[in-house]
C-alpha positions in Angstrom: 104.1 -29.1 -14.3 101.4 -31.7 -15.1 101.4 -32.8 -11.5 101.0 -29.2 -10.3 98.0 -28.7 -12.7 96.3 -31.8 -11.5 96.7 -30.8 -7.8 95.3 -27.4 -8.5 92.3 -28.8 -10.3 91.6 -31.1 -7.4 91.7 -28.3 -4.9 89.3 -26.1 -6.9 86.9 -29.0 -7.3 86.9 -29.7 -3.6 86.2 -26.1 -2.8 83.2 -26.0 -5.2 81.8 -29.2 -3.7 82.1 -27.8 -0.1 80.2 -24.7 -1.3 77.5 -26.7 -2.9 77.3 -28.8 0.3 76.7 -25.6 2.3 74.0 -24.4 -0.1 72.1 -27.7 -0.1 72.6 -31.4 0.7 74.3 -33.4 -1.8 71.8 -36.1 -2.0 71.9 -36.7 -5.7 68.5 -35.0 -6.3 68.9 -31.7 -8.0 65.2 -30.7 -7.9 64.3 -31.0 -4.2 66.3 -28.1 -3.0 64.4 -25.3 -4.7 62.0 -23.2 -2.6 58.3 -24.2 -3.1 56.3 -22.0 -5.3 53.3 -20.2 -3.7 49.8 -21.8 -4.3 47.8 -20.4 -7.3 45.2 -17.9 -6.4 41.9 -17.2 -8.3 41.9 -13.9 -10.3 39.6 -11.2 -9.1 39.1 -7.8 -10.7 39.1 -4.5 -8.8 36.4 -1.8 -8.4 37.0 1.9 -9.2 39.0 1.1 -12.3 38.1 1.5 -16.0 38.4 -0.6 -19.1 39.3 0.9 -22.6 37.5 -2.1 -24.4 33.8 -2.6 -24.7 31.8 -4.4 -22.1 31.9 -8.2 -22.3 29.6 -10.5 -20.2 32.6 -12.8 -19.4 36.1 -11.7 -18.4 39.3 -13.6 -18.6 42.6 -12.8 -17.0 44.1 -12.1 -20.4 41.3 -9.6 -21.3 41.4 -7.8 -17.9 43.4 -4.7 -18.7 42.4 -1.9 -16.3 43.1 1.8 -17.1 43.1 5.0 -15.2 39.5 6.4 -15.3 41.0 9.9 -16.0 41.8 8.7 -19.5 39.7 7.4 -22.4 37.6 4.4 -21.6 34.2 2.7 -22.2 33.5 0.8 -19.0 33.9 1.8 -15.3 33.7 -0.9 -12.6 31.6 0.5 -9.6 31.6 -2.7 -7.4 32.8 -6.3 -7.3 30.7 -8.8 -5.4 31.0 -12.6 -4.8 28.8 -15.7 -5.2 29.0 -18.4 -2.6 32.3 -20.4 -2.9 30.4 -23.6 -2.9 28.5 -22.8 -6.2 29.6 -25.4 -8.7 28.8 -23.6 -12.0 28.6 -20.1 -13.5 25.0 -18.7 -12.9 22.9 -18.8 -16.1 21.0 -15.8 -17.4 17.6 -15.8 -15.7 18.8 -17.7 -12.6 18.0 -16.5 -9.1 21.7 -16.0 -8.4 22.3 -13.7 -11.4 19.2 -11.7 -10.7 20.5 -11.3 -7.1 23.8 -10.1 -8.4 22.1 -7.5 -10.6 20.0 -6.3 -7.7 23.2 -5.8 -5.6 24.8 -4.0 -8.5 21.8 -1.8 -8.8 22.2 -0.7 -5.2 25.9 -0.3 -5.3 25.9 1.7 -8.5 23.3 4.1 -7.0 25.7 4.7 -4.1 28.7 5.1 -6.4 26.9 7.5 -8.8 24.7 9.4 -6.4 21.5 8.3 -7.9 19.8 5.4 -9.7 21.9 4.9 -13.0 18.6 5.0 -15.0 18.4 8.7 -14.2 21.2 9.3 -16.6 22.5 8.3 -20.0 24.0 5.2 -18.5 23.8 1.5 -18.6 24.6 -1.1 -15.8 25.7 -4.6 -16.8 27.0 -7.6 -14.8 30.2 -9.4 -16.0 31.2 -12.9 -14.8 34.3 -15.0 -14.9 35.0 -17.3 -17.8 34.4 -21.0 -17.5 38.1 -21.8 -17.0 38.3 -18.9 -14.4 35.3 -20.3 -12.6 36.9 -23.8 -12.5 40.1 -22.2 -11.0 38.0 -20.8 -8.1 36.8 -17.3 -9.3 33.4 -16.5 -7.8 33.2 -12.8 -8.4 30.7 -10.7 -10.4 31.6 -7.3 -11.7 29.2 -4.3 -11.8 30.1 -2.2 -14.9 28.6 1.1 -15.9 29.0 2.8 -19.4 27.9 6.1 -20.7 25.5 6.1 -23.6 24.6 8.6 -26.3 21.0 8.4 -25.2 18.7 6.4 -22.9 17.2 4.3 -25.8 18.0 0.7 -26.6 19.6 1.8 -29.9 22.1 4.1 -28.1 25.8 3.5 -28.4 28.6 3.6 -25.9 30.5 6.8 -25.4 34.3 6.8 -25.0 34.6 9.1 -22.0 37.4 10.5 -19.8 36.8 11.0 -16.1 35.2 8.8 -13.4 31.5 8.5 -13.0 31.8 8.6 -9.2 29.0 11.0 -7.8 28.3 11.9 -11.5 24.5 12.0 -10.8 24.6 13.6 -7.4 23.9 17.1 -8.9 22.8 18.6 -12.2 25.0 17.4 -15.2 24.7 16.7 -18.8 24.5 13.0 -18.0 21.1 13.4 -16.1 17.9 12.9 -18.0 15.6 15.9 -18.2 13.5 17.7 -20.7 13.0 16.0 -24.1 11.6 16.7 -27.5 9.6 14.0 -29.4 9.9 14.6 -33.1 6.8 15.2 -35.1 4.6 14.3 -32.2 6.0 10.7 -32.1 7.6 9.2 -29.1 9.8 6.5 -30.7 12.7 8.9 -30.4 13.2 11.4 -27.6 16.0 14.0 -28.0 17.4 15.8 -25.0 16.9 19.5 -25.0 17.4 22.3 -22.5 14.2 22.9 -20.5 14.2 26.6 -21.4 13.7 25.7 -25.0 10.4 24.4 -26.5 9.8 20.8 -25.7 6.9 18.4 -25.3 8.3 15.6 -23.0 10.3 15.2 -19.7 11.8 12.4 -17.7 10.0 12.0 -14.4 11.5 8.9 -12.8 11.9 5.2 -12.6 9.3 2.5 -11.9 10.4 -1.0 -11.0 8.7 -4.3 -11.7 8.7 -7.1 -9.1 11.9 -9.1 -9.0 10.1 -12.3 -10.0 7.8 -10.7 -12.7 7.8 -12.4 -16.0 8.8 -10.4 -19.1 5.7 -9.0 -20.8 5.3 -10.6 -24.2 2.3 -8.6 -25.5 1.8 -4.8 -25.7 -1.1 -5.0 -23.3 1.1 -6.7 -20.7 2.9 -3.4 -20.2 -0.2 -1.7 -18.8 1.1 -2.2 -15.2 4.3 -0.3 -16.2 2.3 2.5 -17.6 0.2 2.6 -14.5 3.3 2.7 -12.3 4.9 5.4 -14.4 1.6 7.4 -14.2 1.9 7.3 -10.4 5.5 8.6 -10.6 4.4 11.3 -13.1 1.7 12.6 -10.8 4.1 12.7 -7.9 6.7 14.4 -10.0 4.4 17.1 -11.3 2.2 17.4 -8.1 -1.1 16.4 -9.5 -3.6 13.7 -8.4 -3.0 10.1 -9.6 -6.6 9.6 -10.6 -8.8 9.0 -13.7 -8.1 12.6 -14.9 -4.3 12.1 -15.1 -4.5 10.7 -18.7 -6.2 14.0 -19.8 -3.4 16.1 -18.3 -0.4 14.2 -20.0 0.6 11.1 -21.8 3.0 8.5 -20.4 6.0 7.3 -22.3 8.1 4.4 -21.1 11.6 3.1 -21.9 11.9 -0.6 -20.8 14.8 -3.1 -20.9 14.8 -5.9 -23.5 14.2 -9.5 -22.8 17.8 -10.5 -22.3 18.4 -7.7 -19.7 15.0 -8.4 -18.0 16.1 -12.1 -17.5 19.4 -10.9 -16.1 17.6 -8.9 -13.4 16.9 -5.4 -14.8 13.4 -4.5 -13.8 13.7 -0.7 -14.1 11.4 1.3 -16.4 12.3 4.9 -17.3 9.2 7.1 -17.2 8.5 10.3 -19.2 5.5 12.6 -19.4 4.4 13.6 -22.9 2.4 16.5 -24.1 0.6 15.6 -27.3 -1.0 19.0 -28.0 1.4 21.6 -26.8 4.9 22.5 -25.9 6.5 24.3 -22.8 9.6 26.2 -22.1 10.3 25.1 -18.5 10.4 21.9 -16.4 7.0 20.8 -15.1 8.5 19.4 -11.9 6.2 20.5 -9.0 4.0 22.8 -11.1 0.8 21.3 -9.7 -2.6 21.2 -11.4 -2.3 24.8 -12.7 0.9 23.9 -14.6 -0.5 20.6 -16.0 -4.2 21.3 -16.5 -6.8 18.8 -17.7 -7.2 19.1 -21.4 -10.7 20.1 -22.5 -10.2 19.0 -26.1 
């Protein structure tokens, strides 16, 4: 019986060895017969998706958690661009490369939204790969848009549902329009229906030169006021001359120094009526609708 058992064991062992020989060579190395793993590839985000978390200026693979834009979210990616592959380091804030990325995002966001994002209660920001991600080969930049409670710097991000694609193509609650300055002061402008009494109105956007330094003194913003005055005159349909200042005041909303260094050169422009209110938009009303004040 013992001899029969020994014979059976030998046969089984021989069969197993033959099977192993067919699956791979019996060269004594148990690691060289596995299929090679594919090469690692750099992570890149996608456009047209949203993020439930707040915007961050750097994005890691672990923090990248896209969600359907139909559900609640804080950020929507409207475009993903790329820096040159040979660039060695992540572009610093204020660099030519980052300003160029912001300019590209500016253009792409307008195409995605249907209008310059500054025409709405929106904010455009540029996100970059983390240091380790850049070292692994990531060279992308992400163009992210968020809805805000207002168009002021103190505004907060809205948790919204639904994509922003084409959101500014036509009239919507997102678009800036008529405003009310409380107690004759323009620090805070509250959006109101143009049919209700109001004393201010958004008229457009003026952009400073790409290489313009950030104004550090109040008087340095004079060029922005002049630029917005030209836009105001065109919006209302009145001459952009020395009498414009007697027709309406100009209010501007500008980016802060950090955003300016990143490439945001857009100034939101508003007309302001210091002595009266109106109950309709002043778009295209001409000199009769925005007369020169006599007192």
